[in-house]
C-alpha positions in Angstrom: 95.1 66.5 -68.0 94.8 70.0 -69.4 91.5 71.5 -69.0 89.9 73.8 -71.5 92.0 76.8 -70.6 92.9 77.2 -74.3 89.8 77.1 -76.5 89.5 75.0 -79.7 88.9 78.0 -81.8 92.1 79.7 -80.4 94.1 76.6 -81.5 92.4 76.5 -84.9 93.4 80.2 -85.4 97.0 79.3 -84.6 96.9 76.6 -87.2 95.5 78.9 -89.8 98.1 81.5 -89.1 100.8 78.8 -89.5 99.5 77.7 -92.7 99.4 81.2 -94.1 103.0 81.8 -92.8 104.4 78.8 -94.7 102.5 79.4 -98.0 105.2 81.8 -99.4 107.9 79.3 -98.4 106.2 76.7 -100.4 106.4 79.0 -103.5 110.2 78.9 -102.9 110.0 75.1 -102.4 108.1 74.6 -105.6 110.4 76.7 -107.8 113.7 75.1 -106.7 115.6 72.0 -106.1 119.0 71.3 -104.4 122.1 69.2 -105.0 121.1 67.0 -102.1 117.5 66.3 -103.5 119.1 65.4 -106.8 121.6 63.1 -105.0 118.7 61.5 -103.3 116.9 60.9 -106.6 120.0 59.0 -107.7 120.2 57.0 -104.5 116.7 55.9 -105.1 117.9 54.5 -108.4 120.5 52.5 -106.6 123.5 54.7 -107.0 124.7 54.3 -103.4 128.4 53.3 -103.8 131.5 55.4 -103.6 134.3 56.1 -106.2 137.9 57.1 -105.9 139.0 58.4 -102.4 135.6 57.5 -100.9 133.6 60.2 -102.8 130.0 59.0 -103.1 128.9 58.2 -106.7 125.8 60.4 -106.4 128.0 63.4 -105.6 130.3 62.7 -108.6 127.2 62.6 -110.9 125.4 65.7 -109.4 128.6 67.7 -109.4 129.3 66.9 -113.0 125.7 67.9 -114.0 125.8 71.1 -112.0 129.2 72.1 -113.5 127.7 71.5 -117.0 124.7 73.8 -116.1 122.2 71.2 -116.7 121.2 69.9 -113.3 118.1 72.1 -113.4 116.5 69.5 -115.7 116.9 67.0 -112.8 119.2 64.1 -112.2 116.4 61.8 -113.1 116.4 63.2 -116.6 120.0 62.7 -117.2 119.9 59.2 -115.6 117.3 58.4 -118.3 119.7 59.8 -121.0 122.5 57.4 -119.7 120.0 54.5 -120.0 119.2 55.5 -123.6 123.0 55.7 -124.2 123.0 51.9 -123.4 123.9 52.0 -119.6 122.9 48.5 -118.2 123.3 49.4 -114.5 123.2 52.5 -112.1 127.1 52.3 -111.9 127.4 52.2 -115.7 125.0 55.2 -115.9 127.2 57.1 -113.6 130.3 56.2 -115.6 128.7 57.3 -118.9 127.4 60.6 -117.6 130.6 61.5 -115.9 132.7 60.7 -118.9 130.5 62.5 -121.5 130.4 66.3 -122.1 126.7 66.3 -121.0 126.1 69.9 -122.1 126.8 68.7 -125.7 123.9 66.1 -125.6 121.4 67.8 -127.8 117.6 67.8 -127.2 115.7 64.6 -128.0 112.8 64.3 -130.5 109.4 64.6 -128.6 108.7 60.8 -128.9 112.0 59.9 -127.5 111.6 62.4 -124.8 108.3 60.9 -123.8 109.7 57.4 -123.9 112.6 58.4 -121.7 110.3 59.8 -119.0 108.0 56.8 -119.2 111.0 54.5 -118.7 112.5 56.5 -115.7 109.0 56.7 -114.1 108.7 53.0 -114.4 112.0 52.6 -112.7 111.0 55.1 -110.0 107.8 53.1 -109.3 109.8 49.9 -109.0 112.2 51.6 -106.6 109.3 53.0 -104.4 107.8 49.5 -104.4 111.1 48.0 -103.3 111.2 50.5 -100.4 107.6 49.9 -99.4 108.4 46.1 -99.1 111.3 46.8 -96.8 109.1 49.1 -94.7 106.6 46.2 -94.6 109.2 44.0 -93.1 109.8 46.4 -90.3 106.1 46.9 -89.6 105.6 43.1 -89.6 108.4 42.9 -86.8 106.6 45.6 -84.9 103.3 43.7 -84.9 105.0 40.5 -84.0 106.7 42.0 -80.9 104.7 44.9 -79.6 106.4 47.9 -78.1 106.1 48.8 -74.4 103.3 51.4 -73.8 104.4 55.1 -74.1 106.2 57.2 -73.2 108.8 55.2 -75.0 112.1 55.4 -73.1 114.7 56.9 -75.4 118.4 56.8 -74.8 121.5 57.6 -76.8 124.6 55.8 -77.9 127.7 58.0 -79.1 131.0 56.1 -79.1 132.1 57.1 -82.6 132.5 53.4 -83.4 129.4 51.8 -84.9 130.5 48.4 -83.6 130.8 49.7 -80.0 127.5 51.5 -80.4 125.9 48.2 -81.2 127.2 46.6 -77.9 125.9 49.6 -76.0 122.6 49.6 -77.7 122.1 46.0 -77.0 122.9 46.6 -73.2 120.4 49.5 -73.2 117.7 47.5 -74.8 118.2 44.8 -72.2 118.0 47.3 -69.5 114.6 48.5 -70.7 115.2 51.1 -73.5 112.5 51.3 -76.1 114.3 53.7 -78.5 118.0 53.8 -79.4 119.3 57.1 -80.8 122.7 57.0 -82.6 124.1 60.5 -82.1 125.9 61.7 -85.3 129.6 62.7 -85.3 130.2 66.3 -84.4 129.4 68.7 -87.3 128.2 66.0 -89.8 125.3 68.3 -90.6 127.8 70.6 -92.3 129.0 67.8 -94.7 127.4 68.1 -98.2 127.5 64.5 -98.7 126.8 61.2 -96.9 130.0 59.3 -95.9 130.1 55.7 -97.3 130.4 52.5 -95.4 130.8 51.5 -91.8 132.7 54.0 -89.7 134.8 53.7 -86.5 136.3 57.2 -86.0 133.4 59.6 -85.3 134.1 62.4 -82.7 131.3 63.0 -80.2 129.1 60.6 -82.1 129.0 58.1 -85.0 128.7 59.0 -88.7 125.3 58.6 -90.1 125.8 56.4 -93.1 123.6 53.9 -94.8 125.8 50.9 -93.8 125.9 52.1 -90.2 122.1 52.2 -90.3 122.0 48.7 -91.6 124.4 47.3 -89.0 122.4 48.9 -86.1 119.0 48.0 -87.5 120.1 44.3 -87.9 121.5 44.2 -84.3 118.3 45.8 -82.9 116.1 43.3 -84.8 118.0 40.5 -83.3 117.6 42.1 -79.8 113.8 42.7 -80.4 113.4 38.9 -81.2 115.3 37.9 -78.0 113.4 40.3 -75.8 110.0 39.8 -77.5 109.7 43.5 -77.5 110.4 45.8 -80.6 113.3 48.2 -80.2 113.0 51.4 -82.2 116.0 53.0 -84.0 116.5 56.8 -84.7 119.1 59.0 -86.2 119.4 62.6 -87.4 118.1 63.8 -90.7 119.2 67.4 -90.7 121.9 69.5 -92.3 123.1 69.6 -95.9 122.5 66.1 -96.7 119.1 66.0 -95.0 117.0 64.3 -97.7 119.8 61.7 -98.6 119.9 60.6 -94.9 116.1 60.4 -95.0 116.4 58.0 -97.8 119.1 55.9 -96.2 117.1 55.7 -93.0 113.9 54.7 -94.9 115.7 52.1 -96.9 117.4 50.6 -93.7 114.0 50.6 -91.8 114.7 53.1 -89.1 111.6 54.2 -87.0 112.4 57.8 -86.2 114.4 60.7 -87.4 115.3 64.0 -85.9 113.9 66.3 -88.7 113.1 69.9 -88.2 112.1 72.7 -90.6 114.3 75.4 -88.9 117.0 73.7 -86.8 119.8 73.7 -89.4 119.1 77.4 -90.1 119.2 78.5 -86.4 121.8 76.3 -84.9 124.0 75.1 -87.8 124.0 78.4 -89.8 122.8 76.4 -93.0 121.2 78.6 -95.5 117.6 79.4 -95.0 116.4 78.6 -98.6 118.5 75.3 -98.7 117.0 74.1 -95.5 113.4 74.8 -96.3 113.6 73.1 -99.7 115.5 70.1 -98.4 113.3 69.5 -95.4 110.3 69.2 -97.6 111.7 66.3 -99.8 113.1 64.6 -96.7 109.7 64.7 -95.0 108.0 63.3 -98.1 110.2 60.4 -97.8 109.5 60.0 -94.0 105.8 60.1 -94.8 106.1 57.2 -97.2 108.3 55.2 -94.9 106.2 55.6 -91.8 109.0 57.3 -90.0 108.2 59.5 -86.9 110.0 62.9 -87.1 111.2 64.5 -84.0 111.3 68.3 -84.1 113.9 70.5 -82.4 112.0 73.2 -80.4 113.7 72.1 -77.3 116.9 73.8 -78.7 115.2 77.2 -78.5 115.3 77.2 -74.7 118.9 76.2 -74.4 120.1 79.3 -76.2 117.3 81.5 -74.8 115.8 81.5 -71.3 113.2 78.8 -70.9 110.8 80.9 -68.9 110.9 84.0 -71.2 111.0 82.1 -74.5 108.4 79.5 -73.8 106.1 81.0 -76.4 108.6 80.6 -79.2 108.4 76.8 -78.7 104.7 76.9 -79.2 104.8 79.2 -82.2 107.4 77.1 -83.9 105.6 73.8 -83.1 102.6 75.1 -85.1 104.8 76.1 -88.0 106.7 72.8 -87.9 103.4 70.9 -87.8 102.2 72.8 -90.9 105.4 72.1 -92.9 105.1 68.4 -91.8 101.5 68.0 -92.9 102.0 69.7 -96.1 104.7 67.0 -96.8 102.1 64.2 -96.1 103.0 63.4 -92.5 100.2 62.2 -90.2 99.6 63.2 -86.6 101.1 59.9 -85.3 104.4 60.7 -87.1 104.8 64.1 -85.4 107.2 63.8 -82.5 106.7 67.4 -81.7 109.7 68.4 -79.6 109.9 70.3 -76.2 111.8 70.0 -73.0 112.1 70.4 -69.2 114.5 73.3 -69.1 113.4 76.0 -66.6 116.1 77.0 -64.1 115.5 74.7 -61.1 116.2 77.5 -58.7 113.2 79.4 -59.8 110.0 79.0 -57.7 107.2 76.8 -58.9 109.2 75.1 -61.5 107.2 71.8 -61.4 104.0 73.9 -62.0 105.7 75.9 -64.8 107.0 72.8 -66.4 103.6 71.0 -66.2 101.9 74.0 -67.6 104.1 74.1 -70.6 103.8 70.4 -71.2 100.1 70.4 -70.8 99.9 73.3 -73.2 101.8 71.4 -75.8 99.6 68.4 -75.3 96.5 70.6 -75.5 97.6 72.0 -78.8 98.8 68.7 -80.4 96.4 66.0 -78.8 97.1 63.3 -81.4 100.8 63.7 -81.8 103.2 61.3 -79.9 105.3 64.4 -78.7 108.9 64.1 -77.9 110.0 65.3 -74.5 113.6 66.2 -73.7 115.0 66.1 -70.3 116.9 69.0 -68.5 120.4 69.8 -69.8 121.1 73.3 -69.7 121.1 73.7 -65.9 122.7 70.3 -65.2 125.3 70.2 -62.5 128.1 67.8 -61.6 126.2 67.0 -58.4 124.9 63.7 -59.8 122.4 63.2 -57.0 120.7 66.5 -57.6 121.0 65.9 -61.4 119.3 62.5 -60.9 116.4 64.1 -58.9 116.1 66.8 -61.6 115.6 64.0 -64.2 113.1 62.2 -62.1 110.9 65.4 -62.0 111.0 65.5 -65.8 109.9 61.8 -65.9 106.9 62.6 -63.7 105.8 65.5 -66.0 106.2 63.2 -69.0 103.8 60.6 -67.4 101.4 63.4 -66.3 101.0 64.8 -69.7 101.1 61.7 -71.7 104.3 62.3 -73.7 104.9 59.7 -76.5 108.7 59.7 -76.7 110.7 60.5 -73.7 114.5 61.0 -73.9 115.9 60.1 -70.5 118.2 62.4 -68.7 121.6 61.2 -67.5 122.9 62.1 -64.0 126.3 62.7 -65.5 125.0 64.9 -68.3 127.3 67.8 -67.2 130.4 65.6 -66.9 130.8 63.2 -69.9 129.0 61.2 -72.6 126.9 58.7 -70.6 128.4 55.3 -69.6 126.5 52.0 -69.6 125.9 52.4 -65.8 124.5 55.9 -66.3 121.9 54.6 -68.7 121.0 51.8 -66.4 120.2 54.1 -63.6 118.2 56.5 -65.9 116.2 53.5 -67.3 115.6 52.0 -63.8 114.2 55.3 -62.4 112.0 56.0 -65.5 110.6 52.6 -65.3 109.7 53.2 -61.6 108.1 56.5 -62.4 106.2 54.8 -65.4 104.8 52.1 -63.0 104.1 54.5 -60.1 102.4 57.3 -61.9 100.7 55.8 -64.8 97.1 57.2 -64.9 97.9 60.2 -62.7 96.6 62.5 -65.5 93.2 61.0 -65.0 93.1 61.7 -61.3 93.6 65.4 -61.2 92.0 68.4 -62.9 93.6 71.7 -63.5 92.1 74.7 -61.8 91.0 77.3 -64.2 92.2 80.1 -62.0 95.4 78.5 -60.9 99.1 78.9 -61.7 99.2 76.2 -64.3 96.2 77.4 -66.3 97.2 81.1 -66.1 100.7 80.5 -67.2 99.5 78.3 -70.1 97.1 81.2 -71.2 100.0 83.7 -70.9 102.4 81.6 -73.0 99.8 80.8 -75.6 98.9 84.5 -75.9 102.5 85.4 -76.5 102.8 82.6 -79.0 99.9 84.0 -80.9 101.5 87.4 -80.9 104.6 85.9 -82.5 102.6 84.0 -85.0 100.8 87.2 -85.9 104.2 88.9 -86.4 105.4 86.1 -88.6 102.2 86.4 -90.5 102.5 90.1 -91.0 106.2 90.4 -91.7 107.1 87.0 -93.0 109.0 84.0 -91.6 112.3 85.3 -93.1 112.0 88.6 -91.3 111.1 86.8 -88.0 114.2 84.6 -88.2 116.2 87.7 -89.2 115.2 89.4 -86.0 116.2 86.4 -83.8 112.6 85.5 -82.7 113.5 81.9 -82.4 116.2 80.7 -80.0 117.6 84.4 -79.9 119.6 83.4 -83.1 119.5 85.7 -86.1 120.0 84.5 -89.7 119.6 86.1 -93.1 117.9 84.6 -96.2 121.1 84.6 -98.3 123.6 83.8 -95.5 124.8 80.6 -94.1 126.1 77.5 -95.7 124.8 75.7 -98.8 123.1 78.4 -100.8 125.2 77.5 -103.9 123.5 74.1 -103.8 120.1 75.7 -104.5 119.0 75.7 -108.2 115.9 77.1 -109.8 114.1 74.3 -111.7 114.0 74.5 -115.4 110.7 74.5 -117.3 111.3 70.8 -118.2 112.5 69.8 -114.7 111.8 66.1 -114.0 111.7 64.3 -110.6 109.5 61.2 -110.9 109.8 60.5 -107.2 108.4 63.8 -106.2 105.6 63.4 -108.7 104.7 60.1 -107.2 105.1 61.1 -103.6 103.0 64.3 -104.2 100.4 62.2 -106.1 100.8 64.3 -109.2 101.6 61.2 -111.3 100.7 57.7 -110.6 
C-alpha cells in the first residue's frame, strides 16, 4: 500500500484550501433556490403524480408559482396556503394552487402565518420519518444478506426498457455482480423534469423515473433473497432534475447515486450556479438516506490526456469531498471517482496507474473509492481489451478500491451483452481471489517511479488548488482547468431556474436536514 510519500500535513493543507475554495460558493447556495429544489419539496409532500400529457404535478405547481413571481417564498409555503384553503390531499393542493391567482393571495396575519409554518413543518417531519422507515427496510435487508467483500463488482444495464433491464440485472447478479447500475437514457440530464411512470423507450439507456427505480429495486431485493447476498442498485443524480432524482432514489431505497459537484457544468453545459445549488440539496438527501455518492473525476481524463491531467483529478476530488461533507455526507458515503485511462502504449503504464490509484487512496483513506475501467483507448481487438481490463482489476485490488466498475471487452463496439458481462465478472472474480492481500505484501520504494510520480501529481494538484483559491472556482472553470472544458458562470442551461430567496423563504426540509429546526 502507499507509503508516506505524501505527508499528512500536505493532505491537510489540500483540504484547507478546498474548504476555502468552496466557501464563496456556499454564499451562493445559501442565497438561492431553484425550480428543481422546489419541485423536490413538493415530492416530499407526496406530489409525485402527473397531469395532462404526462406533465409532472410538481412541475405544474412550481411553474405556476414561478410565473406568478412568488416562488421565492418557497413551494412549501404555498403548499401550506393550499392546506389552509381546505385542501385535503397533496393532489387537491395542486389543483387549488394551479386554479387560483396566487399573486392575489394577500399576506396572512402573524398568528396564521406561524400556524401555517408549524403545520407544514409537522408534515415535513412526518414525511422524513416515512423516508427513514423505508431506508431502515433497506438496511435490514443488507444486514440479513451481507454483501461480498470489496471491491464491489459493478456492472451496467442499458436496454432502454426497464423490464428488459430487470432480466439483464438478474442475470448479472447471478453471475456475481454486486452492484447494478441502470444507465439513463441519452441526454436525460438536460430534461428539467423527471419523467413519470415505467418506461420502455429509452435511447442508450433507460429513463430514471421513480417507478423504474421501484421496479428494479423490487427485482433486486427478490434476487438478494435467492442468492443470500445483497445486490446494490445505483442510478444517476445529475443534471437539471438532480435533487428530484435524489429524492426518488432515496424513497425507492437505492444504494448509490452518481452525484458530482461539477459534472453537469463541464460535460452537459448546465449552468454553474444552477448545478452548485442543486447538488447541495441533492447531497443533503443522500446523507439522510445513507446513499453512497459516486463522483465523476474519471471524466476529466477522457476529454483531457490522462497522464498530463492526472493532477486535475486529485484537485477536484478534494473539492468534491468538501462539498459532500458540507452537505452532511460521511466518509463511507464518498465513492470518490477515478479511472485507469493512461494510453496503454506508453511505457510503465501499470506503474503509473498504480501510482495514481495509490495517491487517491492515500488522500482519501476512509472513502470506498469508485474505480472506473479503461474506456478511452479501448480497441475492437477484444482479446487485448480484455487483458487491458484485467490490469485495471489488479490495480483495484492492490489499492483497495471499494467500488469497481468492470470493463467490457466489447466496450469499443456496442453496449455490453449478457455474455460480455459474464466474462468480465468471471475474470474479476479470479483477480479478486488471486490477488487479495497483495497490498500487504509489498511496500513502495520512496525513490522509485511510483512514489516520484505520486509526488509530482500531488504537487501539480496543489498548484491547481492554490490557483482556485487565489482566483476562485468560477475563474478556474472558465479557463478550462478541469477536463479541458471551459464554462462561464452565466452560460449553459438552466440559469432561468435559479431564484434568489425572499426574506421570508420557507423550506422545512432544508431546515431539518441542516439541523436548524427540529
